[in-house]
Residue frames as a rotation matrix with the C-alpha (Angstrom) as fourth column:
MET 1
0.426 0.652 0.627 98.35
0.683 -0.686 0.250 72.34
0.593 0.322 -0.738 99.88
SER 2
0.921 -0.065 -0.384 99.93
0.271 -0.601 0.752 73.94
-0.279 -0.797 -0.536 102.97
SER 3
-0.045 -0.998 0.034 103.41
0.705 -0.008 0.709 73.86
-0.708 0.056 0.704 101.39
SER 4
-0.240 0.007 0.971 102.17
0.872 -0.437 0.219 75.96
0.426 0.899 0.099 98.45
ARG 5
0.811 0.543 0.216 100.69
0.364 -0.759 0.540 78.49
0.457 -0.359 -0.814 100.91
THR 6
0.622 -0.669 -0.407 103.94
0.418 -0.156 0.895 78.59
-0.662 -0.727 0.183 102.84
MET 7
-0.330 -0.760 0.560 105.88
0.891 -0.053 0.452 79.12
-0.313 0.648 0.694 99.62
ALA 8
0.163 0.480 0.862 103.51
0.710 -0.664 0.235 81.89
0.685 0.574 -0.449 98.53
ALA 9
0.959 0.183 -0.218 103.87
0.285 -0.597 0.750 83.58
0.007 -0.781 -0.624 101.92
LEU 10
0.225 -0.958 -0.179 107.68
0.589 -0.013 0.808 83.40
-0.776 -0.287 0.561 101.73
ILE 11
-0.356 -0.301 0.884 107.68
0.920 -0.276 0.277 84.85
0.161 0.913 0.376 98.22
GLY 12
0.568 0.662 0.488 105.39
0.526 -0.749 0.403 87.65
0.633 0.028 -0.774 99.38
ILE 13
0.849 -0.313 -0.425 107.63
0.299 -0.378 0.876 88.47
-0.435 -0.871 -0.228 102.35
ALA 14
-0.148 -0.962 0.231 110.75
0.778 0.032 0.628 88.45
-0.611 0.273 0.743 100.16
SER 15
-0.114 0.188 0.976 109.09
0.851 -0.488 0.193 90.75
0.513 0.852 -0.105 97.62
PHE 16
0.872 0.484 0.079 108.03
0.349 -0.726 0.592 93.15
0.344 -0.488 -0.802 100.37
ALA 17
0.532 -0.757 -0.379 111.56
0.450 -0.126 0.884 93.22
-0.717 -0.641 0.274 101.81
LEU 18
-0.377 -0.668 0.641 113.04
0.902 -0.109 0.417 93.98
-0.209 0.736 0.644 98.39
THR 19
0.295 0.579 0.760 110.52
0.671 -0.692 0.266 96.80
0.680 0.431 -0.593 97.91
LEU 20
0.954 0.050 -0.295 111.45
0.271 -0.566 0.779 98.36
-0.128 -0.823 -0.553 101.26
THR 21
0.104 -0.993 -0.062 115.15
0.636 0.018 0.771 98.13
-0.764 -0.120 0.633 100.47
ALA 22
-0.300 -0.175 0.938 114.63
0.924 -0.297 0.240 99.79
0.237 0.939 0.251 97.08
CYS 23
0.678 0.650 0.344 112.67
0.529 -0.756 0.386 102.64
0.511 -0.080 -0.856 98.68
GLU 24
0.677 -0.481 -0.558 115.56
0.436 -0.349 0.830 103.47
-0.594 -0.804 -0.027 100.99
ASP 25
-0.379 -0.885 0.269 117.74
0.726 -0.104 0.680 104.21
-0.574 0.453 0.682 97.95
GLN 26
-0.427 0.314 0.848 115.26
0.678 -0.510 0.530 106.71
0.598 0.801 0.005 96.49
ALA 27
-0.948 0.195 -0.250 113.96
0.013 -0.764 -0.645 110.06
-0.317 -0.615 0.722 97.67
SER 28
-0.303 0.921 0.246 110.18
0.929 0.343 -0.140 109.92
-0.214 0.186 -0.959 97.73
GLY 29
0.408 0.535 -0.740 108.75
0.309 -0.844 -0.439 112.85
-0.859 -0.049 -0.510 95.79
GLN 30
0.572 -0.068 0.818 109.72
0.811 -0.103 -0.576 115.19
0.123 0.992 -0.004 93.01
ILE 31
-0.162 -0.650 -0.742 112.39
0.423 -0.726 0.543 117.79
-0.891 -0.226 0.393 92.22
VAL 32
0.695 0.389 0.604 111.57
0.716 -0.300 -0.630 120.46
-0.064 0.871 -0.487 89.64
ALA 33
-0.223 -0.866 -0.448 114.52
0.586 -0.486 0.648 122.46
-0.779 -0.117 0.616 88.25
ARG 34
0.779 0.548 0.306 114.05
0.593 -0.481 -0.646 125.63
-0.207 0.684 -0.699 86.20
SER 35
-0.605 -0.796 0.024 116.11
0.755 -0.564 0.335 128.11
-0.253 0.221 0.942 84.27
GLY 36
-0.900 0.429 0.083 114.11
-0.399 -0.884 0.243 131.31
0.177 0.185 0.967 84.56
VAL 37
-0.084 0.946 0.313 110.51
-0.880 0.077 -0.468 130.23
-0.467 -0.315 0.826 84.05
ARG 38
0.290 0.134 -0.948 111.36
-0.782 0.604 -0.154 127.28
0.552 0.786 0.280 81.77
VAL 39
0.714 -0.028 0.699 111.36
-0.462 0.732 0.501 123.80
-0.526 -0.681 0.510 83.34
VAL 40
-0.022 -0.844 -0.537 114.71
-0.983 0.116 -0.142 122.17
0.183 0.524 -0.832 82.57
GLN 41
-0.642 -0.241 -0.728 114.30
-0.152 0.970 -0.188 118.90
0.752 -0.010 -0.659 84.46
THR 42
0.290 0.700 0.653 111.76
-0.929 0.043 0.367 117.09
0.229 -0.713 0.663 86.62
LEU 43
-0.667 -0.553 -0.499 112.99
-0.359 0.826 -0.435 114.16
0.653 -0.111 -0.749 88.69
SER 44
0.473 0.837 0.274 110.57
-0.750 0.219 0.624 111.75
0.462 -0.501 0.732 90.37
ASN 45
0.951 -0.069 0.302 111.84
-0.171 0.697 0.696 109.56
-0.258 -0.714 0.651 93.21
PRO 46
0.526 -0.808 -0.265 115.53
-0.531 -0.069 -0.845 110.15
0.665 0.585 -0.465 92.38
PRO 47
0.423 -0.481 -0.768 118.27
0.630 0.765 -0.132 107.92
0.651 -0.428 0.627 93.83
THR 48
0.999 0.022 0.031 119.63
-0.008 -0.659 0.753 109.33
0.037 -0.752 -0.658 97.09
HIS 49
0.416 -0.909 0.037 123.25
0.459 0.245 0.854 108.33
-0.785 -0.338 0.519 96.48
GLY 50
-0.231 -0.694 0.682 125.82
0.947 0.002 0.322 110.18
-0.225 0.720 0.657 94.42
CYS 51
-0.611 -0.093 -0.786 125.96
-0.013 -0.992 0.127 113.43
-0.792 0.088 0.605 92.54
HIS 52
0.194 0.747 0.635 123.15
0.845 0.201 -0.495 114.45
-0.498 0.633 -0.593 90.19
ARG 53
-0.803 -0.552 -0.224 124.06
0.324 -0.721 0.613 116.77
-0.500 0.420 0.758 87.33
PHE 54
0.311 0.883 -0.351 121.55
0.090 -0.395 -0.914 119.15
-0.946 0.253 -0.202 85.78
PRO 55
0.329 -0.170 0.929 121.53
0.912 0.313 -0.265 119.31
-0.246 0.934 0.258 81.95
GLU 56
-0.080 -0.376 0.923 122.17
0.478 -0.827 -0.296 123.07
0.875 0.417 0.245 82.18
GLY 57
-0.940 -0.341 0.019 122.47
0.165 -0.503 -0.849 125.80
0.299 -0.794 0.529 84.82
ILE 58
-0.033 0.952 -0.305 119.48
0.834 0.194 0.516 126.04
0.550 -0.237 -0.801 87.16
THR 59
-0.721 -0.193 0.665 118.21
-0.076 -0.933 -0.353 129.30
0.688 -0.305 0.658 88.67
HIS 60
-0.169 0.726 0.666 115.18
-0.980 -0.196 -0.035 127.97
0.106 -0.659 0.745 90.60
ILE 61
-0.710 -0.075 -0.700 114.44
-0.107 0.994 0.001 124.64
0.696 0.076 -0.714 92.25
ASP 62
0.215 0.807 0.551 111.47
-0.925 -0.013 0.379 123.11
0.313 -0.591 0.744 94.06
ASN 63
-0.821 -0.502 -0.274 112.30
-0.352 0.821 -0.449 120.25
0.450 -0.272 -0.851 96.43
GLN 64
0.168 0.944 0.284 109.11
-0.957 0.088 0.276 118.27
0.236 -0.318 0.918 96.99
THR 65
-0.014 -0.251 -0.968 110.94
-0.016 0.968 -0.250 115.18
1.000 0.012 -0.018 98.26
GLN 66
0.948 0.308 -0.076 111.22
0.036 0.134 0.990 113.83
0.315 -0.942 0.116 101.79
SER 67
0.332 -0.913 -0.237 114.97
0.923 0.262 0.283 114.62
-0.196 -0.312 0.929 101.80
SER 68
0.702 -0.196 -0.685 117.08
-0.079 -0.977 0.198 117.78
-0.708 -0.085 -0.701 102.03
LEU 69
0.774 -0.402 0.490 119.35
0.600 0.219 -0.769 118.79
0.202 0.889 0.410 99.14
LEU 70
0.114 -0.780 -0.615 122.78
0.241 -0.579 0.779 120.33
-0.964 -0.238 0.122 98.75
LEU 71
0.915 0.245 0.319 123.07
0.373 -0.221 -0.901 122.47
-0.151 0.944 -0.294 95.59
TYR 72
0.028 -0.990 -0.141 126.38
0.506 -0.108 0.856 123.18
-0.862 -0.096 0.497 93.85
THR 73
0.597 0.095 -0.797 127.56
-0.495 -0.738 -0.459 125.63
-0.631 0.668 -0.393 91.19
THR 74
-0.505 -0.815 -0.285 129.93
-0.798 0.316 0.513 122.95
-0.328 0.486 -0.810 89.85
PRO 75
0.196 0.623 -0.757 128.85
-0.854 0.488 0.181 119.96
0.482 0.611 0.628 87.71
ASP 76
-0.159 -0.366 -0.917 130.53
0.006 0.929 -0.371 117.42
0.987 -0.065 -0.145 90.05
CYS 77
0.789 0.581 -0.200 129.04
0.222 0.035 0.975 118.35
0.573 -0.813 -0.101 93.46
SER 78
-0.132 -0.861 -0.490 132.30
0.968 -0.006 -0.249 119.92
0.211 -0.508 0.835 94.60
VAL 79
0.832 0.309 -0.462 132.68
0.447 -0.865 0.227 123.24
-0.329 -0.396 -0.857 96.38
PRO 80
0.460 -0.694 0.553 134.99
0.517 -0.297 -0.803 125.63
0.722 0.655 0.222 94.51
PRO 81
-0.485 -0.706 -0.516 137.71
0.855 -0.257 -0.451 127.50
0.186 -0.659 0.728 96.44
GLY 82
-0.992 0.084 -0.091 136.05
-0.047 -0.934 -0.354 130.31
-0.114 -0.347 0.931 98.39
GLY 83
-0.429 0.886 -0.174 132.60
-0.548 -0.103 0.830 128.97
0.718 0.452 0.530 97.50
GLN 84
-0.766 0.263 0.587 129.97
-0.436 0.459 -0.774 126.97
-0.473 -0.849 -0.237 99.31
SER 85
-0.781 0.625 -0.006 127.05
0.471 0.594 0.652 124.65
0.411 0.506 -0.758 98.68
SER 86
-0.573 0.698 0.431 123.44
-0.747 -0.660 0.076 125.74
0.337 -0.279 0.899 99.26
PHE 87
-0.953 0.295 0.063 121.18
0.211 0.800 -0.562 123.76
-0.216 -0.522 -0.825 101.60
LEU 88
-0.512 0.855 -0.083 117.55
-0.701 -0.360 0.615 123.25
0.496 0.373 0.784 100.55
ASP 89
-0.755 0.228 0.615 115.23
-0.457 0.490 -0.742 121.70
-0.471 -0.841 -0.266 103.12
ILE 90
-0.765 0.554 0.329 112.37
0.611 0.785 0.100 119.26
-0.202 0.277 -0.939 102.60
GLY 91
0.161 0.972 0.171 109.44
0.970 -0.125 -0.207 120.82
-0.180 0.200 -0.963 100.73
ALA 92
0.219 -0.148 -0.964 111.26
0.206 -0.959 0.194 124.11
-0.954 -0.241 -0.180 100.11
SER 93
0.727 -0.057 0.685 112.02
0.673 -0.143 -0.726 126.22
0.140 0.988 -0.066 97.04
ASP 94
0.215 -0.691 -0.690 115.01
0.340 -0.609 0.717 128.43
-0.916 -0.388 0.104 96.33
GLN 95
0.975 0.006 0.224 116.36
0.208 -0.393 -0.896 130.75
0.082 0.919 -0.385 93.70
ALA 96
0.172 -0.985 -0.009 120.05
0.981 0.172 -0.088 131.04
0.088 0.006 0.996 92.82
VAL 97
0.608 -0.088 -0.789 121.65
0.246 -0.924 0.293 134.27
-0.755 -0.372 -0.540 93.98
MET 98
0.982 -0.181 0.059 123.19
0.001 -0.308 -0.951 136.24
0.190 0.934 -0.303 91.13
THR 99
0.407 -0.889 0.209 126.53
-0.913 -0.387 0.130 136.49
-0.034 -0.244 -0.969 92.98
THR 100
-0.086 -0.441 0.893 126.92
-0.415 0.831 0.370 132.69
-0.906 -0.339 -0.254 93.12
GLY 101
-0.612 -0.068 -0.788 125.60
-0.788 0.130 0.601 131.91
0.061 0.989 -0.133 89.66
PRO 102
0.387 0.864 -0.323 123.35
-0.839 0.475 0.266 129.02
0.383 0.167 0.908 88.60
TRP 103
0.092 -0.263 0.960 123.46
-0.637 0.726 0.260 125.56
-0.766 -0.635 -0.101 90.12
HIS 104
-0.084 -0.226 -0.970 124.84
-0.945 0.326 0.006 122.72
0.315 0.918 -0.241 88.02
SER 105
-0.382 -0.041 -0.923 124.46
0.027 0.998 -0.055 119.72
0.924 -0.046 -0.380 90.35
PHE 106
0.178 0.419 0.891 122.98
-0.918 -0.255 0.304 118.48
0.354 -0.872 0.339 93.60
SER 107
-0.644 -0.232 -0.728 123.30
0.056 0.936 -0.348 115.71
0.763 -0.265 -0.590 96.14
PHE 108
0.545 0.830 -0.121 121.16
0.136 0.055 0.989 114.65
0.827 -0.555 -0.083 99.05
ALA 109
-0.009 -0.509 0.861 122.19
-0.818 -0.491 -0.299 115.98
0.575 -0.707 -0.412 102.44
PRO 110
-0.749 -0.285 -0.598 123.25
0.070 0.863 -0.500 113.35
0.659 -0.417 -0.626 104.96
GLY 111
0.286 0.958 -0.031 120.33
0.014 0.028 1.000 112.30
0.958 -0.286 -0.005 107.12
């Protein structure tokens, strides 16, 4: 009987560890991207690694995650010559400046 309890406890601990590891790879919360007033994309708990491409140009974004974002006017999270990325802090909103044009991708800022 005690060996089945031990096994159940080990399985529970392993499951909990896997859950914690998976959470580290995701930003907790939601990102809402708009073009004008129309919602283009809503992302819930997105992965924190890599470049995320929007399906079209974004003019307004709400970052309701627990991570800061870097927004890019290019589709591949690169900064064009003479350009720059835009930083968006945790829980903040921003609107694209007409001189830079709409955003086409984002990545998570290094912690």
